[in-house]
N, C-alpha and C positions, 0 to 999 in steps of 0.2 A: 341139254344142246342136242343129244341124239334123238329125243323124242320130238323135239320142235322141228327137226328136219325130215325125219322118216315118219310122216303121219300116216296111220292106217287109212286104207281105201275102203269104202263100203262095197259090199260084194255086188250090188246092183251096178257099179260102175266098170267092173271088169269086162263085160261084153262089149262096151262102148270103147274102152281103151284097146282091146284086142282088135276090134273092128278098124279102129283108126290106124293102128300099127300095120294091119294087113293091107289097108288101102294105101299107106305110105309106100309100102314095099312095091305093090302092084303099079302105082302111079309112077314111082321112081323108075321103074323099068321102061316106061314110056318117055319120061322126060324128067331129068335129075332134079330140077327146082320143085317139081310136085312132090317129091319125097319129103322135102323140108317142110312143105305145107301140111302134108299128112302127119309128119312128126309133130308139128306145132298143134294140130288138132288132138293128137293123143296126149301131149302135155296138158291141154286145157282140160280134157276129160279127166285126167289124173288129179288136177287141181280141183275141179268141180265136185268130184265124188269123195273128197277127203273127209275123214271121219275122226277128228281130233278127240283125244280124251278129255272129259270135262269133270270138274270137281263140284259135285251138287249138294247145296245145303240140305241137311237132313231133318231139321226140326219139323215135327208135325205142324200142319197148318199153312205151311209156305206153299204158294202157288209159283212155280218156276217157269220161266219162259220156255216154250216148246220150239223156238226157232231163233236163229241168228237174224239180225235185221234191224230195221229202223221202225220205232213206234210212229206209225203215221197217222193213226186216228185213235182217240179215246172218246167214245160217246155211247149214248143209250141206243140199244137196238134189241129187237125180238130175236132170240136164238132160232136157228133153222127149225121149221116145223116138224122135220122127220125125227128130231130128237125128243119131241113131246115134252118140252119144258115150259108149256104154257104161252100165252100170248102176251104177257107183260115184258116190257123192255128191261134188259140188264145192262150193266156196264160192259162194253166191249172193247178190248185192246186189239188193235190191228197192227201186225208186224209185217212189214214189206221186205221181201228178200230179192236183192238184185242177183245177177249172174255170178258175182264175185264173193257172195256170202257162202258160208258153209250151209248146205241144204239138207243136212240131216235133221230130222224132227224127233223131238223127245217128249215124253209124258210129263205133264206139268205138276202132277201131285200123286201121292200114294193112294191106292184104292183098287177098285175093280171096274173094268170096262162094262158099262151097263147098255151102251148103244153104239152101233157102227152102222152108218148110212151112207151109201154113195148116191150123188145125184148127178147126172150128166147136165151139161149146160155150155154156155159160151166161153170163149176165151179172150175176154176184154182185158185191158190193162189192169193188172191186179192192184195198182195204186188207186184205182177209182173206187168211189164208195159203193156203187151199184155192183161191183165185182162179188161182194158178199152174198148178193141175191141172185144174180144172173150167171155167174161162172160155174164151170165144173167143180164139184167139191166133194170131199169125204168129211163127213161130220161125226164126231166122236163125243161121248159123254163118259166121264169117269165118276163114279160114286165112291167118296171117301169111306173109310171104315166107321166114320161118325155119321154117314148118311147125307153128306153134302154133295150136290151135283156140281161139276165144273164141265163146261162144254169147251171143245177146241175143234177148230175147222181147218183142214187143208184146203186151200183154193188154188186152182190153176190159174196161170196168168197168161199174158199175151204170147209168151215164147213156150211156157210150160205146157206140155200136152200129155203128161203122164203123172198121175198120183200113185205112189206106192205106200200102202198101209199094211203092216205085218202083225197087227194084233186083232184079236176077235172078241166078240161079246163073251162076258162072263170070265175074261181072263184076268187074274190079279196083275197089277203093274206097280212100278215104284217110280218115284219122281226122278227124272233124269234118264230113265230107260229109253233107248233108241226104239222108235216104233215105225218109222218109215221116212219117206223123203218125197220132194216134188222136184222134177226136172223140167225146164231150166229156167229159174226166175218164178216167184210165186208170192203168196201171202198166207199168213196164219192168223186166224182170229181166235181170241180166247174170251169167254163170257163169264164174268165173275158172278157169284151169288149176290142176291139183294143185300144191301147194306155193308158190302166189302169194298173198300176204296183201293184204287190202284196205287202202287208205290213206285210207279215209273212215270216219267213226263213225255209229252210230245217231242218227237225228233231225238229221243234217247235211243242209243245203240244197245240191243239186247244180245246176250250170249246164251244160246240154248243150253239148258242144263244147269245154268249158273245164276243168272239175273233173277232176282226175286221180283215177280210182278205184283204180289199181293199177299197179305197174311191174314188167314181166316180168324186168328186169334187176336188181332190187334184192332183197336178203335181208332187208330191214326187216321186222320183226314187225308184225302188225296194229295199227293205231293206235287209241288210246283217246281219248275226247273227253268233255267235260262242258259243260253250259250255263252261261254266265257273263254 
């Protein structure tokens, strides 16, 4: 109960919370109702930057969701060219985050970061298919200790204007490890290796660091789902 109420706040959020509180005090001196609006803004920032603990499955080969959100697309697409993964389409799982989702991003699998590439771009609605190509993004590639490449891409959205990435090339990482965030509202794309089927369905809700997107060691076909 204690942990569910007092959720940790990501360090990137404290400047926003402090600024909102300062604005609330200053505006309140001008007109009292503005204080409550500023306090509401501070409360929203606190909610947005929450960083709840997650329990990550640790079996080797599992690809874990890097973001909370809705699986909006599962389709074949060519990975970002800056990752140098070739020109053949791979299965891409696109997770859309709205402003009410937890926006902390987590590493999808154990390995070593083998590429990090930032590309400026537009700020289209992240729910659109062309956002993967046109929007500002941070593309990352992790190479597992077995030599398998997994690409995952932070994509800015219509409201999101800042991508935060706290890992660097050649850094060892673990599945479920926090590596960044996108503020405010965004999308995360994950590219699976050839021959690996997704174990999530369209419109399924994912939990970063917990939901299994795929299993590199499984021959199970792609899963189907329906709303019930």
